[in-house]
C-alpha distance (Angstrom), angle and dihedral (degrees) to the residues before:
residue distance angle dihedral
M1 . . .
Q2 3.76 . .
D3 3.76 90.2 .
T4 3.77 91.5 54.6
D5 3.77 93.4 49.5
S6 3.69 93.1 46.6
A7 3.90 90.9 50.9
D8 3.84 95.5 53.2
P9 3.78 98.8 76.3
R10 3.71 90.4 51.2
L11 3.82 93.8 50.7
E12 3.79 92.1 47.1
D13 3.86 90.8 52.9
I14 3.75 90.9 49.1
G15 3.80 90.2 49.7
R16 3.71 93.3 49.3
R17 3.79 92.2 51.2
V18 3.85 91.3 48.4
L19 3.80 91.0 50.3
S20 3.78 92.2 46.7
A21 3.84 90.2 51.2
M22 3.80 92.2 47.8
K23 3.81 89.9 50.9
E24 3.73 91.3 50.5
D25 3.82 90.1 48.4
V26 3.91 90.1 50.9
R27 3.78 91.4 47.8
V28 3.82 91.9 51.8
F29 3.75 89.5 45.5
L30 3.78 92.4 51.5
N31 3.77 91.3 49.6
D32 3.76 90.9 50.3
L33 3.87 87.6 51.1
Y34 3.80 92.6 50.7
K35 3.78 91.5 48.3
L36 3.81 90.8 47.7
G37 3.88 90.3 49.5
D38 3.79 90.3 49.6
L39 3.82 90.2 48.2
T40 3.87 90.2 48.4
E41 3.83 91.2 50.1
E42 3.82 91.1 47.7
T43 3.82 89.9 48.8
L44 3.83 91.2 50.9
R45 3.77 92.6 48.3
L46 3.87 90.2 49.9
S47 3.73 90.9 48.0
K48 3.85 90.9 51.7
E49 3.74 90.6 48.0
Y50 3.80 93.5 49.9
Q51 3.76 90.4 44.8
A52 3.81 89.7 53.2
F53 3.72 91.1 46.8
I54 3.78 93.0 51.5
D55 3.78 91.3 46.8
K56 3.85 88.8 53.4
Q57 3.78 98.3 42.6
L58 3.83 107.7 30.1
F59 3.84 93.8 60.4
W60 3.77 90.4 58.5
T61 3.76 98.1 39.0
P62 3.84 114.4 107.2
N63 3.87 111.7 -116.6
A64 3.78 96.3 -170.4
D65 3.75 142.3 35.7
L66 3.81 124.2 -101.4
L67 3.81 109.0 -73.5
S68 3.81 108.4 -108.5
L69 3.76 144.0 153.9
G70 3.78 89.3 -83.7
D71 3.89 88.4 72.1
L72 3.80 90.7 66.2
A73 3.71 92.5 91.2
D74 3.80 92.1 54.1
T75 3.82 89.0 43.8
S76 3.80 90.6 56.0
G77 3.81 91.4 46.7
A78 3.75 91.0 52.3
A79 3.83 92.1 47.1
V80 3.79 90.6 50.6
W81 3.72 91.2 50.2
L82 3.79 92.5 50.7
I83 3.84 95.8 49.4
S84 3.81 95.4 36.0
P85 3.91 109.3 139.1
E86 3.85 88.8 -145.5
N87 3.77 92.5 57.4
W88 3.80 94.0 47.5
T89 3.80 90.5 43.1
L90 3.86 87.4 55.2
V91 3.80 90.8 47.7
V92 3.84 91.2 53.2
A93 3.74 90.8 47.0
I94 3.81 92.2 49.4
V95 3.82 91.8 48.0
F96 3.87 91.3 52.7
G97 3.80 91.8 43.1
D98 3.85 90.3 52.7
A99 3.77 90.5 47.3
K100 3.82 90.1 53.4
Q101 3.85 92.8 44.4
Y102 3.81 96.3 44.2
P103 3.81 107.2 24.6
F104 3.78 93.6 158.2
W105 3.83 94.8 69.6
W106 3.87 93.4 44.6
I107 3.79 91.3 47.1
A108 3.77 93.4 48.4
F109 3.85 89.6 47.2
A110 3.73 93.8 47.9
L111 3.80 91.9 49.6
A112 3.78 90.9 49.4
L113 3.78 91.6 48.2
L114 3.78 92.2 47.3
L115 3.79 91.1 49.4
L116 3.81 91.1 52.0
G117 3.83 91.1 46.0
M118 3.75 95.3 49.3
N119 3.82 92.1 48.7
R120 3.79 97.5 41.5
V121 3.87 92.7 98.0
R122 3.77 90.1 45.2
L123 3.78 91.7 48.5
Q124 3.87 90.2 52.5
Q125 3.82 91.7 49.6
S126 3.81 90.3 47.2
L127 3.87 90.2 50.6
E128 3.86 90.3 51.0
K129 3.80 92.5 47.6
V130 3.78 93.2 47.1
S131 3.83 91.2 45.7
V132 3.86 92.5 51.0
K133 3.82 89.2 51.8
A134 3.79 93.9 44.8
H135 3.83 93.1 48.9
R136 3.89 91.4 61.4
N137 3.74 117.1 106.8
T138 3.79 91.8 -129.9
C139 3.90 94.3 53.9
T140 3.80 113.4 122.3
D141 3.85 99.0 159.7
F142 3.81 112.5 110.6
D143 3.81 89.8 -175.6
L144 3.79 87.5 76.2
S145 3.74 91.3 65.0
L146 3.77 92.6 46.6
R147 3.82 89.3 50.6
G148 3.75 90.1 47.7
L149 3.90 89.9 52.8
A150 3.80 91.7 49.5
D151 3.82 92.8 48.7
T152 3.86 88.7 48.5
V153 3.84 92.9 51.1
L154 3.84 92.3 46.6
I155 3.87 91.6 49.3
S156 3.81 91.6 48.7
V157 3.91 98.6 43.8
P158 3.86 107.5 68.7
F159 3.88 100.9 79.5
P160 3.82 94.3 41.1
L161 3.74 89.4 47.1
I162 3.79 91.6 55.0
L163 3.75 91.1 52.3
L164 3.77 92.8 46.3
F165 3.81 94.1 48.6
V166 3.84 94.1 49.0
A167 3.84 90.3 47.7
W168 3.87 89.5 51.7
R169 3.74 94.3 50.3
L170 3.84 93.3 43.1
N171 3.78 91.7 49.3
L172 3.85 91.4 51.6
S173 3.84 91.6 48.1
A174 3.76 92.7 47.0
E175 3.76 90.3 52.9
R176 3.72 91.5 54.8
D177 3.86 96.5 43.6
S178 3.85 99.8 28.5
R179 3.82 92.5 -126.4
E180 3.85 106.8 168.3
F181 3.92 95.4 -163.3
C182 3.78 93.6 53.4
T183 3.87 90.6 49.2
A184 3.72 90.6 48.9
L185 3.85 93.5 46.2
S186 3.81 90.7 48.1
A187 3.84 89.2 53.4
G188 3.83 91.1 49.2
L189 3.79 90.4 49.3
I190 3.74 92.6 51.2
L191 3.79 92.6 48.5
A192 3.83 89.7 50.4
T193 3.76 92.8 48.1
A194 3.74 91.1 50.8
A195 3.77 89.1 59.3
L196 3.88 99.0 34.2
F197 3.71 97.6 55.9
P198 3.79 100.6 54.7
M199 3.86 92.3 40.3
G200 3.71 91.2 48.2
L201 3.86 93.0 46.8
L202 3.89 90.2 49.0
R203 3.77 89.7 49.3
K204 3.82 91.1 52.2
I205 3.79 91.1 49.0
C206 3.84 88.5 55.9
V207 3.90 95.6 54.5
P208 3.85 115.4 120.1
Q209 3.84 93.2 -102.3
G210 3.76 95.4 32.7
L211 3.80 136.9 112.2
G212 3.76 96.2 -86.1
R213 3.81 99.4 54.2
M214 3.88 100.7 31.6
H215 3.85 103.7 31.4
F216 3.73 108.0 23.5
G217 3.79 98.3 37.3
W218 3.79 96.5 -125.3
G219 3.90 116.5 166.9
E220 3.83 115.9 -89.9
A221 3.85 91.1 -132.0
Q222 3.76 93.0 49.6
T223 3.76 96.7 48.7
R224 3.79 91.5 45.2
Q225 3.75 91.9 51.2
L226 3.79 94.0 47.1
H227 3.85 91.1 47.0
Q228 3.84 93.2 52.5
H229 3.90 95.8 45.4
L230 3.88 92.8 46.2
R231 3.80 89.0 56.0
W232 3.81 96.7 60.6
L233 3.94 90.8 36.5
I234 3.80 90.1 57.2
N235 3.78 93.2 45.8
F236 3.77 93.3 54.8
S237 3.79 104.4 29.6
V238 3.77 101.1 50.8
P239 3.80 95.0 61.6
L240 3.85 89.7 47.0
L241 3.81 90.8 49.8
L242 3.90 88.8 50.8
V243 3.73 90.7 53.3
I244 3.86 92.7 45.1
G245 3.87 93.8 49.2
A246 3.86 92.9 46.5
L247 3.81 93.6 49.4
V248 3.79 93.9 47.2
A249 3.84 91.2 52.9
Q250 3.86 97.4 48.4
S251 3.76 121.0 87.3
E252 3.80 101.1 -121.0
P253 3.84 107.4 95.3
K254 3.85 94.4 -168.2
W255 3.76 92.6 61.2
E256 3.78 93.7 53.3
E257 3.82 91.0 44.3
S258 3.87 91.9 53.0
L259 3.79 114.7 28.0
G260 3.81 91.6 20.0
R261 3.80 91.6 55.7
I262 3.80 92.0 46.0
A263 3.74 90.3 52.4
F264 3.79 90.9 46.7
L265 3.89 90.9 50.0
L266 3.97 90.5 52.1
L267 3.77 89.2 48.1
M268 3.86 92.4 53.7
V269 3.77 90.9 47.5
L270 3.78 89.6 53.8
L271 3.76 91.0 49.9
S272 3.77 90.6 49.8
V273 3.84 92.5 52.2
F274 3.82 89.5 44.8
F275 3.84 92.1 50.7
G276 3.75 89.9 45.2
F277 3.77 91.9 58.3
I278 3.81 98.3 38.1
F279 3.83 99.4 45.0
H280 3.86 97.8 38.8
P281 3.86 105.9 138.4
R282 3.84 92.6 -135.6
R283 3.73 104.6 31.7
G284 3.80 105.9 19.6
I285 3.75 133.2 95.1
F286 3.75 93.2 -83.5
A287 3.84 96.0 46.3
E288 3.85 93.1 101.0
I289 3.80 92.0 50.1
L290 3.78 92.4 48.4
Q291 3.80 89.8 51.8
Q292 3.65 92.8 50.6
R293 3.79 90.2 50.4
S294 3.77 97.1 38.3
G295 3.74 111.3 168.4
G296 3.79 93.5 24.2
W297 3.80 122.3 130.1
L298 3.84 92.1 -100.2
D299 3.82 90.5 52.2
R300 3.84 92.5 45.5
L301 3.79 93.3 47.4
R302 3.86 94.7 49.6
F303 3.81 89.9 106.4
I304 3.80 87.7 64.4
W305 3.86 108.2 36.2
Y306 3.86 95.9 39.1
P307 3.90 95.6 56.0
A308 3.83 89.0 40.3
L309 3.79 93.7 54.1
S310 3.88 92.2 42.8
I311 3.82 96.5 46.6
A312 3.86 98.7 39.2
P313 3.90 96.5 83.5
V314 3.83 91.8 46.2
A315 3.78 90.3 48.4
L316 3.85 88.3 55.6
G317 3.72 89.3 49.8
V318 3.77 92.1 51.9
L319 3.81 90.3 47.4
S320 3.84 88.0 54.8
T321 3.74 92.1 51.8
L322 3.83 91.7 51.0
G323 3.86 89.0 60.2
Y324 3.85 101.0 -90.8
H325 3.74 91.6 110.2
Y326 3.80 95.7 139.7
T327 3.78 93.1 47.2
S328 3.86 93.1 48.3
Q329 3.89 90.5 48.0
Q330 3.75 91.4 51.5
L331 3.77 93.2 48.1
A332 3.79 93.1 44.8
T333 3.87 91.0 50.5
R334 3.74 90.9 51.0
L335 3.80 93.1 46.1
D336 3.78 89.3 50.5
R337 3.75 91.0 51.2
T338 3.74 92.4 47.0
L339 3.82 91.7 51.1
W340 3.79 92.5 49.7
M341 3.75 90.8 46.5
I342 3.81 89.1 56.2
V343 3.79 90.8 48.0
L344 3.88 91.7 48.6
L345 3.80 92.1 47.8
A346 3.82 91.0 47.8
V347 3.74 93.5 51.7
T348 3.82 92.4 45.9
Y349 3.76 88.9 47.9
C350 3.73 91.3 51.7
L351 3.81 89.8 51.5
M352 3.82 89.8 52.3
S353 3.81 92.2 47.8
R354 3.77 89.0 48.7
W355 3.76 90.1 53.6
L356 3.85 91.8 49.0
L357 3.83 90.2 47.6
L358 3.81 92.4 52.2
N359 3.76 94.4 46.2
R360 3.80 91.8 48.7
R361 3.85 89.5 47.2
K362 3.76 90.0 51.9
I363 3.85 93.0 50.2
M364 3.86 90.3 46.8
M365 3.82 90.0 51.2
D366 3.79 90.7 51.0
Q367 3.76 89.1 49.3
A368 3.77 90.7 50.6
R369 3.75 90.3 50.3
Q370 3.81 89.1 48.8
R371 3.85 89.0 49.4
L372 3.84 89.9 54.2
E373 3.80 90.7 50.7
E374 3.80 91.7 48.4
A375 3.87 90.8 47.9
A376 3.82 88.0 56.3
K377 3.84 89.1 51.1
L378 3.79 89.9 51.7
R379 3.71 91.8 66.8
V380 3.75 88.4 63.9
Q381 3.76 101.5 31.2
S382 3.84 104.5 31.1
Q383 3.84 93.4 162.3
Q384 3.70 91.0 65.7
A385 3.82 95.2 58.4
A386 3.77 95.8 101.8
P387 3.76 99.3 56.8
L388 3.82 94.3 39.5
I389 3.69 94.2 54.4
K390 3.63 92.6 41.6
G391 3.84 89.8 57.6
V392 3.77 92.7 55.7
E393 3.80 90.6 48.1
D394 3.77 91.4 53.9
E395 3.82 90.7 52.3
E396 3.84 91.7 50.1
V397 3.79 90.9 52.1
N398 3.77 92.2 48.6
L399 3.82 89.3 48.6
V400 3.83 91.3 54.5
A401 3.79 93.2 47.9
I402 3.82 92.6 47.9
N403 3.91 90.7 48.6
E404 3.84 91.8 51.6
Q405 3.85 91.6 45.9
T406 3.81 90.7 50.3
R407 3.83 92.6 48.0
R408 3.81 91.9 50.6
L409 3.82 88.9 48.9
I410 3.80 92.0 50.5
K411 3.85 92.4 46.8
S412 3.83 89.3 49.5
L413 3.77 92.5 50.7
F414 3.77 94.2 47.1
V415 3.85 92.7 47.5
T416 3.82 89.3 49.0
C417 3.89 90.8 48.7
G418 3.77 90.7 46.2
L419 3.82 92.8 52.1
L420 3.82 92.5 47.2
W421 3.73 92.8 45.6
A422 3.76 92.1 48.0
Y423 3.85 90.8 51.5
W424 3.80 90.2 50.9
I425 3.78 90.2 52.3
W426 3.79 96.4 47.4
A427 3.83 97.7 34.2
D428 3.83 93.3 101.3
V429 3.86 91.2 51.6
L430 3.75 98.1 46.4
P431 3.78 96.4 82.3
A432 3.81 89.2 56.2
I433 3.73 89.7 61.2
L434 3.81 90.4 63.8
V435 3.88 87.0 74.9
L436 3.84 83.8 79.4
D437 3.84 87.3 70.5
R438 3.80 88.2 84.7
V439 3.86 91.9 61.7
A440 3.79 103.8 86.4
I441 3.82 118.8 -155.4
W442 3.82 103.2 179.8
P443 3.85 132.4 -14.1
L444 3.79 123.1 -110.1
N445 3.75 95.7 -171.0
E446 3.77 141.5 -29.7
T447 3.81 94.0 -63.5
E448 3.82 106.0 23.9
S449 3.81 133.9 57.6
I450 3.79 140.3 170.8
S451 3.68 112.1 -101.6
L452 3.80 134.9 -155.7
A453 3.79 89.5 -106.3
D454 3.84 91.4 55.9
L455 3.80 90.0 49.7
L456 3.81 93.0 48.3
L457 3.84 90.7 47.2
V458 3.85 89.8 61.2
V459 3.77 89.5 68.8
P460 3.79 98.3 62.0
I461 3.76 89.9 39.9
L462 3.83 91.1 57.5
V463 3.79 92.5 42.5
L464 3.80 92.3 51.8
T465 3.78 90.5 45.1
V466 3.78 89.8 55.7
I467 3.84 93.3 46.2
A468 3.86 90.9 46.0
T469 3.81 92.0 48.4
R470 3.79 92.0 53.5
N471 3.79 99.9 40.7
V472 3.73 112.0 24.4
P473 3.92 95.0 66.0
G474 3.83 88.7 51.7
L475 3.79 90.3 46.4
L476 3.77 89.4 48.6
E477 3.76 91.2 51.1
I478 3.78 95.7 50.3
A479 3.77 98.4 39.5
L480 3.77 100.5 41.4
L481 3.76 118.3 1.7
Q482 3.72 97.3 53.1
H483 3.83 87.4 62.0
L484 3.73 94.8 50.9
P485 3.81 125.5 84.0
L486 3.84 94.0 -107.5
T487 3.74 130.9 132.0
R488 3.76 122.5 -119.3
A489 3.72 90.6 -105.7
A490 3.84 92.7 52.1
R491 3.76 91.4 50.8
Y492 3.78 90.0 48.5
A493 3.81 89.7 52.2
I494 3.85 93.4 49.5
T495 3.80 95.0 47.7
T496 3.76 92.6 45.6
L497 3.85 92.0 49.7
A498 3.86 87.5 46.8
S499 3.75 91.8 53.8
Y500 3.89 88.1 50.7
A501 3.77 92.5 49.9
I502 3.86 92.8 46.6
A503 3.80 90.2 49.3
A504 3.78 92.3 48.0
L505 3.76 92.3 48.6
G506 3.72 92.5 49.4
L507 3.83 91.7 50.8
V508 3.80 90.5 47.5
L509 3.81 92.0 52.0
A510 3.75 93.9 45.6
S511 3.80 91.4 48.4
A512 3.77 94.3 47.6
N513 3.89 88.6 49.8
I514 3.76 91.5 61.5
G515 3.80 94.6 40.6
L516 3.82 100.9 -95.4
T517 3.89 95.9 132.2
W518 3.73 123.8 154.8
A519 3.81 93.0 -103.1
S520 3.80 90.3 58.1
I521 3.81 100.4 42.9
Q522 3.78 103.4 31.7
W523 3.90 91.7 99.2
L524 3.75 88.6 50.4
V525 3.87 91.9 49.5
A526 3.75 90.1 47.7
G527 3.83 91.9 51.9
L528 3.76 93.6 43.5
G529 3.75 91.3 45.8
V530 3.81 92.3 66.4
G531 3.80 92.7 46.4
L532 3.82 94.6 43.4
G533 3.77 89.0 46.2
F534 3.80 90.9 64.0
G535 3.84 100.8 28.3
M536 3.75 100.1 40.0
Q537 3.75 103.6 23.4
E538 3.78 93.7 123.1
I539 3.80 90.7 56.0
F540 3.85 91.1 47.5
A541 3.82 91.1 46.3
N542 3.86 91.0 50.9
F543 3.90 89.9 48.3
I544 3.78 92.5 50.5
S545 3.87 91.8 43.4
G546 3.90 87.6 51.8
V547 3.77 90.4 54.9
I548 3.83 89.9 46.8
L549 3.82 88.8 51.6
L550 3.81 92.6 52.6
F551 3.84 91.6 48.6
E552 3.74 104.5 36.4
Q553 3.82 94.6 32.5
P554 3.81 102.3 -155.0
I555 3.72 83.5 158.3
R556 3.83 126.7 19.9
V557 3.74 137.5 -169.0
G558 3.82 107.1 -76.9
D559 3.76 96.6 24.9
V560 3.79 120.4 131.6
V561 3.76 110.4 -127.8
T562 3.83 138.4 173.8
I563 3.86 118.5 -146.2
D564 3.82 126.3 166.6
G565 3.78 90.5 -8.7
T566 3.90 92.8 -52.5
T567 3.77 119.7 117.9
G568 3.73 121.5 -165.5
T569 3.81 146.7 121.9
V570 3.79 124.5 -78.0
A571 3.73 106.7 -114.2
R572 3.84 105.6 172.5
I573 3.79 138.2 2.4
R574 3.83 107.8 -153.9
I575 3.78 133.2 175.2
R576 3.83 96.5 -87.6
A577 3.83 106.9 17.0
T578 3.72 145.4 15.7
T579 3.84 122.2 -126.5
I580 3.78 118.2 -139.2
V581 3.82 120.1 -174.0
N582 3.79 112.4 -151.6
W583 3.87 125.4 -153.9
D584 3.84 91.3 -88.9
R585 3.85 88.9 58.6
Q586 3.73 92.3 -111.0
E587 3.77 118.4 141.6
L588 3.74 118.3 -128.2
I589 3.83 113.9 -160.0
V590 3.85 109.7 -149.9
P591 3.88 120.0 -176.8
N592 3.77 109.2 -123.4
K593 3.83 92.1 -123.4
E594 3.78 91.5 66.4
L595 3.78 91.1 52.2
I596 3.84 89.8 54.6
T597 3.78 101.8 40.0
G598 3.87 100.2 28.8
K599 3.75 133.4 66.4
L600 3.77 124.7 -98.2
I601 3.85 138.6 160.5
N602 3.86 116.9 -119.7
W603 3.68 107.1 -163.4
T604 3.81 94.7 -172.9
L605 3.86 104.8 32.8
S606 3.84 101.1 117.4
D607 3.85 102.1 -11.6
T608 3.81 129.6 25.7
T609 3.82 91.1 -158.9
N610 3.83 110.3 121.0
R611 3.80 137.0 177.3
V612 3.77 128.1 -128.6
V613 3.80 120.9 -160.4
V614 3.79 120.2 -153.1
N615 3.88 117.4 -170.0
V616 3.93 115.3 -154.7
G617 3.81 122.7 -175.4
I618 3.81 118.1 -162.8
A619 3.79 128.1 -169.5
Y620 3.82 121.5 -98.7
G621 3.75 111.5 -92.1
S622 3.83 93.9 37.9
D623 3.81 121.6 127.6
T624 3.84 102.5 -104.4
K625 3.81 93.5 -169.3
E626 3.84 91.9 54.9
A627 3.73 90.3 47.6
C628 3.80 92.7 51.3
D629 3.79 91.3 47.0
A630 3.83 89.6 50.0
V631 3.80 91.5 53.4
K632 3.84 92.3 46.5
E633 3.80 90.1 51.8
I634 3.72 91.3 51.2
C635 3.85 90.8 52.1
S636 3.79 93.5 47.1
Q637 3.81 91.3 56.9
H638 3.86 96.1 44.7
P639 3.87 110.9 98.7
N640 3.84 96.3 -150.6
I641 3.82 96.1 56.2
M642 3.73 114.4 91.2
K643 3.78 123.2 -123.3
D644 3.79 93.9 -149.8
P645 2.90 112.0 68.7
G646 3.73 87.1 24.2
P647 3.81 129.0 -151.5
I648 3.79 120.3 -82.2
V649 3.84 124.8 -150.9
T650 3.85 116.8 -169.7
F651 3.71 136.3 176.7
E652 3.76 99.8 -128.4
G653 3.76 106.0 -175.9
F654 3.81 151.1 -60.9
G655 3.81 115.9 -67.2
D656 3.71 129.3 -166.6
N657 3.72 92.7 -92.1
T658 3.83 104.9 -0.1
L659 3.74 145.0 56.2
N660 3.80 101.9 -124.7
L661 3.85 117.9 -133.4
V662 3.79 121.4 177.8
L663 3.79 127.2 -161.3
R664 3.79 119.1 -157.4
A665 3.82 115.6 -174.0
Y666 3.83 133.7 163.9
L667 3.81 129.1 -129.8
A668 3.78 125.2 -157.3
T669 3.81 94.4 -136.3
L670 3.84 139.9 6.9
D671 3.79 92.9 -116.2
N672 3.80 95.4 91.1
R673 3.85 99.7 30.8
L674 3.83 98.8 111.8
S675 3.80 95.5 39.7
T676 3.75 91.2 46.8
V677 3.84 93.3 52.2
H678 3.77 87.2 47.7
H679 3.81 94.4 51.7
L680 3.84 91.9 45.5
H681 3.83 91.4 52.8
E682 3.73 92.1 47.0
Q683 3.86 96.2 46.1
I684 3.88 93.2 44.2
Y685 3.83 89.3 54.0
Q686 3.77 93.0 48.1
E687 3.82 94.2 45.1
F688 3.79 93.7 47.8
D689 3.79 89.9 48.8
R690 3.80 90.2 50.8
R691 3.86 92.0 48.8
K692 3.80 91.7 45.1
I693 3.87 91.9 -119.8
E694 3.87 107.2 151.0
I695 3.79 118.3 -132.2
A696 3.81 103.5 -140.4
F697 3.83 122.8 -127.4
P698 3.83 125.8 -166.3
Q699 3.85 114.5 -74.8
L700 3.92 129.9 -170.0
D701 3.81 129.1 -161.0
L702 3.82 114.4 -154.8
H703 3.91 118.9 -156.6
L704 3.81 117.2 -169.4
R705 3.86 113.9 -154.0
S706 3.86 102.5 164.2
M707 3.85 131.9 19.2
P708 3.89 136.2 170.3
E709 3.82 114.6 -89.0
Q710 3.76 93.4 -112.4
S711 3.69 94.1 50.5
A712 3.83 90.5 42.6
G713 3.76 90.0 52.4
G714 3.83 92.0 51.5
V715 3.69 90.5 51.3
S716 3.82 94.3 48.1
S717 3.86 90.1 51.3
L718 3.82 89.1 50.9
D719 3.74 90.7 50.0
E720 3.89 90.6 50.1
E721 3.79 91.4 50.2
K722 3.90 90.7 50.7
K723 3.77 90.0 48.8
G724 3.81 92.0 50.0
Q725 3.73 92.1 50.0
């Protein structure tokens, strides 16, 4: 017992020392972990910085020397390698060997190609028949356009399919046997196919009986021109693309830097010539559009965009000859993808527009058929003509509104898809643009300045702002507001304010990108505020009044108002003024300030119910009770007159020549006001005539008290003659 007690202090001391040592080891280990974590974070940061630096600098770094006469030797070597009989004999041997080793694929391909070849004439005839039917004004079948698209694809696919299949088999054989020429030839065939198929498909769309002319409504001159120029472009560009793709895939860099650059330069020259013909403002495919919109911004800027499009490919070719061959290839590839993206979206948009047109045409034909049926009913029930015709008109108005809303939605979707697709195409190149940060334009302060990249970034910001201002409100209305319990005026106010907010946001972003922040311009805003407050106070007052109109909504789009003796419908509420269209289809521009501070009558603000007053004067001696009952009977049978509150007919008083009756009746809307008053007048006149109730007219009794003697003698002689008779 004593031994145990004496041993305890020693064991406790040993335990404490062990625990202390373990704690020290843990502390050291944690410090090492913290240092390792800091080192790892620093390594990652440096890696990202180096990656960003490489992305900025590598794209603009020349990867070849200036193209000169000294490259002719390499050019001849590359040409000899491409046309070498040994290489082509090897290709033939590999193709036959692959066919013997894998006969299933070659037999299936041959059968598919034979099937397409045998049906080529039938497909062309089918396309012509389908196009003739689709071009008729009575066509409502969208399947015809889908069949035409399928026929066009099948007609265009055989030759690209041959190139793609051969490239596939060569690539597999080259991987097994490590044959460089076969690999390079396969890459060239794939690149040629990637350009041949879309160009061939677009060319077939532009044939006289093709989709473009007969289905999409493209101009005859434009489709013929595009068809002709695509033919020579295909014949010359496909071999050049084959050479470029083969030289890029082979292992000798000098060949690609010599003959490859020459082929690339020739291809860019061909594209410049093609763009020069196609986009010519007076003879190109957009010539008719520019003539129709003469004086528009696209027509006025033709001296900028036409040379830019025509010279851009040649500029890339020159960039390649200067040594920036990789840069020019990447830019050309992305420009090509962007152009084909636009073509694909345009064709898809035309298909969607065709579908909308055919659906609208079908509904209009159904309405016409319904109108004929209702016209037949009118022969039996003529009194129901007004409401029947009115119902058809309401459907037609709704059809137009739905069609416009759908078009806005489709345009918004296609613009959004185009922007996202373009960003995906150019995403790899965007970091290279940051190298322009080093080009200073003007200084902001001692340490910061506005660079060329900041200035160039303002252009897409403004373009996107304009696109968003025009399309996002429409997309918001179709996608969200239509499903909410909101009136048309409320939806208009929300979309208008949304467009204002988007425009303001775009301007703020563009201004901030070039250094115009609030901190830098607040003194200028304060100074201009005083001057603008006096010089442009009316404009500011109208702007604020326009915002108040959208929020408070004393008048809304579609309301019927009377201002300064003019009655009309509110068509638009803009920043400065509101447009009112009167019954003569004249547009009255009213400053917003007058609508806020002045007096006006809003016929449809909270209730569209309105009253018509018809005054009827009957002759003395007529039965007033029968006349009032006749007017009440007419009102009870009229479909536009409300039953609650009901019509009131009163005998108001005794006139000089008439007994004055007044009809007061209420209508649910203003739509039928004029026609209802017309029908009431017409039916009252006919009913009074049937009941022999005389409608009085002004009468005058003349009493002669004194006359000249000559006139009196004449009158006396006339009286004697009448008495004698």
